[in-house]
C-alpha positions in Angstrom: -22.7 -140.0 240.0 -19.0 -140.1 240.4 -16.9 -136.9 240.0 -15.6 -136.1 236.5 -13.1 -133.6 235.2 -15.1 -132.8 232.1 -18.7 -133.3 230.8 -19.2 -133.4 227.1 -22.7 -132.6 225.9 -23.6 -134.1 222.5 -22.8 -137.5 221.0 -22.1 -136.4 217.4 -18.7 -136.4 215.8 -17.3 -133.4 217.6 -18.3 -134.7 221.0 -17.1 -138.3 220.3 -13.8 -137.1 219.0 -13.3 -134.7 222.0 -14.2 -137.5 224.4 -11.5 -139.7 222.8 -8.9 -137.1 223.2 -9.8 -136.2 226.7 -10.0 -139.8 227.9 -6.7 -140.5 226.0 -5.1 -137.7 228.0 -6.2 -139.4 231.3 -9.0 -137.1 232.1 -12.2 -138.3 233.8 -14.8 -137.6 231.1 -18.5 -138.3 230.8 -20.3 -137.9 227.4 -24.0 -137.1 227.6 -26.3 -137.7 224.6 -30.0 -137.0 224.9 -30.9 -139.5 222.1 -30.9 -143.2 222.4 -28.0 -143.7 220.0 -24.9 -141.7 219.3 -23.7 -140.1 216.1 -25.9 -137.1 215.6 -26.1 -136.5 211.9 -23.5 -139.3 211.5 -26.3 -141.8 212.4 -27.5 -144.3 209.8 -31.0 -145.7 209.3 -31.7 -149.2 208.0 -34.6 -149.7 205.6 -35.4 -153.0 203.8 -31.8 -154.0 204.1 -30.4 -150.7 202.9 -28.2 -148.4 205.1 -29.2 -144.8 204.6 -27.1 -142.0 206.0 -28.8 -138.7 206.9 -28.0 -137.2 203.6 -24.9 -137.8 201.4 -21.8 -138.4 203.5 -18.2 -138.5 202.3 -14.9 -138.5 204.2 -12.4 -136.1 202.6 -9.2 -138.1 202.6 -7.0 -135.0 203.2 -9.3 -133.7 206.0 -9.2 -133.5 209.7 -11.8 -136.3 210.3 -9.8 -138.8 208.2 -6.6 -137.8 210.0 -8.2 -138.2 213.5 -9.6 -141.7 212.6 -6.1 -142.8 211.4 -4.5 -141.4 214.6 -7.0 -143.3 216.7 -6.3 -146.5 214.8 -9.9 -146.7 213.6 -9.9 -148.4 210.2 -12.9 -148.3 207.9 -13.9 -150.5 205.1 -15.2 -148.9 201.9 -13.7 -147.2 198.9 -13.1 -144.0 196.9 -15.2 -143.4 193.8 -13.7 -142.4 190.4 -14.2 -138.8 189.4 -15.5 -139.5 186.0 -19.2 -138.8 185.5 -21.7 -136.5 183.9 -22.7 -132.8 184.0 -26.3 -131.8 183.9 -27.1 -128.6 181.9 -30.6 -127.6 180.7 -32.0 -131.1 181.5 -29.4 -132.9 179.4 -26.5 -135.1 180.6 -23.1 -134.4 179.2 -19.8 -136.2 179.8 -18.1 -134.4 182.6 -14.8 -132.8 181.3 -12.7 -134.4 184.0 -9.6 -135.0 182.0 -7.8 -133.4 179.0 -9.4 -135.7 176.4 -12.9 -135.3 177.8 -12.3 -131.6 178.1 -11.4 -131.2 174.5 -14.4 -133.3 173.4 -16.9 -131.5 175.7 -19.9 -129.9 174.0 -20.6 -127.8 177.1 -17.8 -125.3 176.4 -16.5 -123.1 173.7 -12.9 -123.5 172.6 -11.8 -120.5 174.7 -13.9 -121.9 177.6 -12.0 -125.2 177.3 -8.7 -123.5 177.5 -9.8 -121.4 180.5 -11.2 -124.4 182.4 -7.9 -126.3 181.7 -6.0 -123.3 183.1 -8.2 -123.1 186.2 -7.9 -126.8 186.9 -4.1 -126.6 186.6 -3.8 -123.6 188.9 -6.4 -124.4 191.6 -4.0 -126.5 193.6 -1.5 -123.7 193.8 -3.7 -121.0 195.2 -2.7 -119.7 198.6 -6.2 -120.1 200.2 -5.0 -118.7 203.6 -4.5 -115.3 202.0 -8.1 -115.0 200.9 -9.4 -113.9 204.3 -12.2 -111.4 203.3 -13.4 -112.1 199.7 -16.5 -114.1 198.9 -16.4 -117.0 196.6 -18.3 -115.0 194.0 -15.9 -112.1 194.2 -13.0 -114.4 193.6 -14.7 -116.2 190.7 -16.0 -113.1 189.0 -12.4 -111.6 189.0 -10.5 -114.8 188.2 -12.8 -116.6 185.7 -13.8 -114.7 182.5 -15.9 -117.4 180.7 -19.5 -117.5 182.1 -19.8 -121.2 181.5 -16.6 -122.0 183.2 -17.9 -119.9 186.2 -21.0 -122.1 186.2 -18.8 -125.2 186.3 -16.7 -123.7 189.1 -19.7 -122.9 191.2 -20.9 -126.4 190.7 -17.6 -127.7 192.0 -17.9 -125.4 195.0 -21.4 -126.6 195.9 -20.4 -130.2 195.6 -17.2 -129.8 197.7 -18.7 -127.6 200.4 -22.4 -128.9 200.4 -23.3 -125.2 200.5 -25.0 -123.0 198.0 -24.1 -119.4 199.0 -21.3 -118.0 196.8 -22.2 -114.4 197.7 -21.4 -115.0 201.4 -19.0 -118.0 201.5 -15.5 -117.0 202.2 -13.4 -117.9 199.2 -10.4 -119.2 201.1 -12.1 -122.1 203.0 -14.2 -123.0 199.9 -11.2 -123.1 197.6 -9.3 -125.2 200.1 -12.1 -127.7 200.2 -12.2 -127.9 196.4 -8.4 -128.5 196.5 -8.9 -131.3 199.0 -11.6 -132.8 196.8 -9.5 -132.8 193.6 -6.2 -133.8 195.2 -7.2 -136.4 197.7 -10.7 -137.5 196.8 -13.4 -138.8 199.1 -14.1 -142.1 200.8 -17.5 -143.8 201.2 -17.7 -146.1 204.3 -19.2 -149.6 204.3 -22.3 -149.7 206.5 -22.8 -146.0 206.6 -21.4 -143.4 209.0 -23.0 -145.1 212.0 -19.9 -147.4 211.9 -17.7 -144.3 212.5 -19.8 -143.2 215.5 -19.9 -146.7 217.0 -16.2 -147.2 216.7 -15.4 -143.8 218.2 -17.7 -144.7 221.1 -16.1 -148.1 221.6 -12.6 -146.5 221.7 -13.6 -143.8 224.1 -15.1 -146.3 226.5 -12.0 -148.5 226.3 -10.0 -145.4 227.3 -12.2 -144.9 230.4 -14.8 -142.4 229.3 -18.4 -142.8 230.6 -20.9 -142.6 227.7 -24.5 -142.0 228.7 -27.2 -142.1 226.0 -30.8 -141.0 226.7 -29.4 -138.4 229.2 -30.5 -134.9 228.7 -28.7 -131.8 229.9 -31.1 -129.1 231.1 -28.8 -126.3 232.1 -25.1 -125.4 232.4 -24.9 -123.8 235.8 -22.5 -120.8 236.1 -21.7 -117.5 237.8 -19.0 -116.6 235.3 -17.4 -119.9 236.0 -19.0 -123.3 235.3 -20.5 -124.7 238.6 -22.3 -127.8 237.4 -24.6 -129.4 235.0 -28.3 -129.8 235.7 -29.7 -133.1 234.2 -33.2 -134.3 233.5 -34.9 -135.7 236.6 -33.5 -133.1 238.9 -29.9 -134.5 239.2 -27.0 -132.1 239.2 -23.6 -133.2 237.9 -20.8 -131.4 239.8 -18.2 -130.6 237.2 -16.1 -127.5 236.5 -15.5 -128.0 232.8 -18.2 -128.5 230.2 -17.8 -129.0 226.4 -21.0 -128.3 224.6 -20.7 -130.1 221.2 -24.0 -128.7 219.9 -25.4 -126.1 217.6 -25.2 -122.4 218.8 -29.0 -122.4 219.3 -28.9 -125.5 221.5 -26.0 -124.2 223.6 -27.8 -120.9 224.1 -30.8 -122.7 225.5 -28.6 -124.3 228.2 -26.8 -121.2 229.3 -28.5 -118.4 231.3 -27.6 -115.0 229.9 -26.1 -116.5 226.7 -27.2 -113.5 224.7 -24.7 -111.4 226.6 -21.8 -113.7 225.7 -20.0 -114.7 222.6 -22.5 -117.6 222.4 -25.2 -115.0 221.5 -23.1 -113.5 218.8 -22.2 -116.9 217.3 -25.9 -117.8 217.3 -27.1 -114.5 215.7 -24.5 -114.5 213.0 -24.8 -118.1 212.0 -25.9 -119.0 208.4 -27.0 -122.6 208.5 -26.7 -124.7 205.3 -29.7 -126.9 204.5 -30.2 -129.5 201.8 -33.0 -131.7 200.5 -31.8 -135.3 200.3 -33.2 -138.3 198.5 -31.7 -141.7 199.1 -32.9 -144.7 197.1 -32.3 -148.4 197.3 -32.6 -150.0 193.8 -32.6 -153.6 192.6 -30.4 -152.5 189.8 -29.0 -149.3 188.3 -31.1 -148.6 185.1 -28.2 -146.8 183.3 -25.3 -149.0 184.3 -22.6 -146.4 183.4 -24.1 -143.4 185.2 -22.6 -143.4 188.8 -22.0 -139.7 189.3 -23.5 -136.5 188.1 -23.2 -132.9 189.0 -25.7 -130.2 188.2 -24.4 -127.1 186.5 -27.5 -124.9 186.2 -29.3 -126.6 189.1 -27.8 -127.1 192.5 -28.1 -130.9 192.4 -25.8 -133.8 192.8 -26.1 -137.6 192.2 -23.8 -140.4 193.3 -23.9 -144.2 193.5 -22.4 -145.0 196.9 -22.7 -148.7 196.3 -20.2 -148.5 193.5 -17.4 -148.6 196.1 -19.1 -149.2 199.5 -21.2 -151.9 200.9 -24.5 -150.3 201.9 -27.0 -153.1 201.7 -27.2 -156.6 203.1 -28.8 -158.2 200.1 -26.8 -156.9 197.0 -29.1 -154.1 196.1 -27.8 -150.6 195.3 -27.9 -147.4 197.3 -27.8 -144.1 195.4 -28.0 -140.6 196.8 -29.3 -137.3 195.5 -29.0 -133.9 197.0 -30.3 -130.4 196.3 -28.1 -127.7 198.0 -30.5 -125.1 199.2 -29.5 -121.5 199.6 -30.3 -119.3 202.6 -34.0 -118.7 202.9 -37.2 -120.7 202.5 -37.7 -123.6 200.1 -40.6 -125.8 198.9 -40.0 -129.4 200.0 -42.4 -130.9 197.5 -40.8 -128.9 194.6 -37.3 -130.0 195.8 -38.4 -133.7 195.8 -39.8 -133.3 192.3 -36.5 -131.8 191.1 -34.6 -134.7 192.6 -37.0 -137.2 191.1 -36.7 -135.5 187.7 -32.9 -135.7 188.0 -33.3 -139.5 188.4 -35.7 -139.6 185.4 -32.9 -137.9 183.3 -30.1 -140.1 184.5 -31.9 -143.4 185.2 -35.2 -143.8 183.3 -37.3 -146.5 184.9 -35.8 -146.1 188.4 -39.2 -146.1 190.1 -39.8 -149.8 189.1 -36.4 -150.7 190.6 -36.9 -149.0 194.0 -37.2 -151.1 197.1 -36.7 -148.4 199.7 -36.4 -144.6 199.8 -35.7 -141.9 202.3 -36.5 -138.2 201.7 -35.1 -135.5 204.1 -36.6 -132.2 202.9 -34.6 -129.9 205.2 -31.5 -131.7 206.3 -29.1 -129.5 208.3 -25.7 -129.8 206.5 -23.9 -127.5 209.0 -25.1 -124.9 211.5 -22.7 -122.3 210.2 -19.7 -122.0 207.8 -17.0 -119.4 207.2 -18.8 -116.4 205.6 -18.6 -112.7 205.1 -19.9 -110.7 208.0 -19.0 -113.1 210.8 -17.4 -111.1 213.6 -15.3 -114.0 214.9 -13.5 -115.7 212.1 -12.4 -118.4 214.5 -15.2 -119.0 217.0 -14.4 -121.1 220.1 -13.4 -123.3 221.6 -13.5 -121.2 224.8 -16.5 -119.1 225.7 -14.6 -116.0 226.9 -17.2 -114.8 229.4 -17.7 -118.2 231.2 -14.6 -119.9 232.5 -14.7 -123.6 232.1 -17.2 -123.6 229.2 -16.2 -124.7 225.7 -18.0 -125.1 222.4 -17.4 -127.4 219.4 -19.3 -128.5 216.3 -19.3 -128.2 212.6 -20.1 -124.4 213.0 -17.0 -123.8 215.2 -14.8 -123.7 212.2 -11.3 -122.2 212.0 -11.4 -122.6 208.2 -12.4 -126.3 208.1 -15.8 -127.4 206.6 -18.4 -130.1 207.2 -17.3 -133.1 209.3 -13.8 -131.8 209.2 -14.9 -128.7 211.1 -16.6 -131.0 213.7 -13.5 -133.1 214.1 -11.1 -130.2 214.3 -13.2 -128.2 216.7 -13.6 -131.2 219.0 -9.9 -131.7 219.1 -9.2 -128.0 219.6 -11.6 -128.0 222.6 -10.1 -131.1 224.1 -6.6 -129.8 223.8 -7.5 -126.5 225.5 -9.4 -128.3 228.3 -6.4 -130.5 229.0 -4.2 -127.4 229.1 -6.6 -125.5 231.4 -6.9 -128.5 233.8 -3.2 -128.7 234.0 -2.9 -125.0 234.8 -5.6 -125.4 237.4 -3.8 -128.3 239.0 -0.6 -126.3 239.2 -2.4 -123.4 240.9 -4.0 -125.8 243.4 -0.6 -127.3 244.3 0.9 -123.9 244.7 -1.9 -122.8 247.0 -1.5 -125.9 249.2 2.3 -125.2 249.5 1.8 -121.7 250.7 -1.3 -122.3 252.7 
C-alpha cells in the first residue's frame, strides 16, 4: 500500500468531513471503513420504495454540518418544515402554541403561563449561552421559569432540539444554543435520506485525491508514545505517522494498547451516550391530513412527516418518523414500541391499514456523549495528549456543538490540527537536513 500522510478510521460524517479537509489541503489521506458502505449513522435503508434513515435526521441550518456542506459546494435537495403542529399532553393533541395567536388560544396554559411562555420565547434568542458553563439544563429552567407547565413545554423543546432526555446532567449552555438554532434557523430534511450526504462527501474526497477503502478493518493503532503504524485485518500494516480515529470512545480504546492510561480512557469512562427508540413508517396516505408534526409534553416522544418537504419514496408514498428519547439507563424496547404506536393511534387513527413498510430501531445511538455535568474535559480532543500523532473525532468530541454538528466540527478541528502538525514536522525535518 502506498505511503500516506494520514489514515482516517471511520467512514461516518466526522471521518468523511475530515478526509475532505485533509485532501483539500493537499495531504495524502486514506479513509478506512470496516463496513461495506460509508455513512455510519448517516446511512439510509430502502424498504418497499421508502428511504429510511437510522432514526430521525435533520440538518440544523445554522449548524456546523450545514456550513461545511455549503463550503464544500455540496448542494442538497429537500426542504424545511413549518413549525406549526401539535402538543401531546395526557394522551390528547392540542394545537402547539407556536405563534402569538395560537398561544393566546391555547388550552394547555393558564393566562399567567401564556404570558411567561411568551416572555421566554422572546428572550431565548438573547441568552449568552457561552456564559452557562457549569449549570445543568434543569438548574437553569428551575431558576428562570416559574410556571410548571411552561417548564414542561421548555423541556420538550430541549429534548426535540438536542435528541437527549437528560436535563439533570445536560449542560444548559449547549442545550440552549441548540434550541436557539432550532427556533432561529430551522431544520432541513434531505431528499433521498442522509445517505446522499455521505455519498457526496465520499465523491468529493475521492476527487480531491483521498483513497477511500470500505470493507477494511483497522485492528490496532501501533504506538510507543508516538503513532508508528496501523495494523489492518489480514496481517497488513499501514506505515503512517498520523491517525485520526473518527469513532466512539469505546471503539478507539479497543484499538489502542494502554488506552486506559490516556485521555481516551477518561473520555470513555465519563461518556453518557444518548439512546432513542425510533419508528419509521411508510404510509400510502396520511390518515389525518393536517397533522405533520407533534411534540410530546408529558412523554418524551416526537412525530414528524418528513415527506411533507422531502422526497423519501420512489412511488409517492409518505415517510413519517417517530422517536422516544430515552434517558440514561435501561429501557423496555417492547414498551417503547407500544408507546410510539399509541402516539400514532392518537395522531393518525387507522395508520396500520395504510402502512406499506416499517423500521423499528429499539436502541439507536443518538450520540456517544454530549456536554454534561461531571465531564473532566469540557473540550475533548482532537489530539490525544499522551500519543503524538493520534487524534480523535466524532459526535462525542464536542466543544459545545451537538449531534451531527459535533461530528462535523470535531472532524474539521482534527483535520486542521493534523495539517498544522504535519507542517511543523516538515519544517523540523528541513532544519535537520540543513544542519546535518
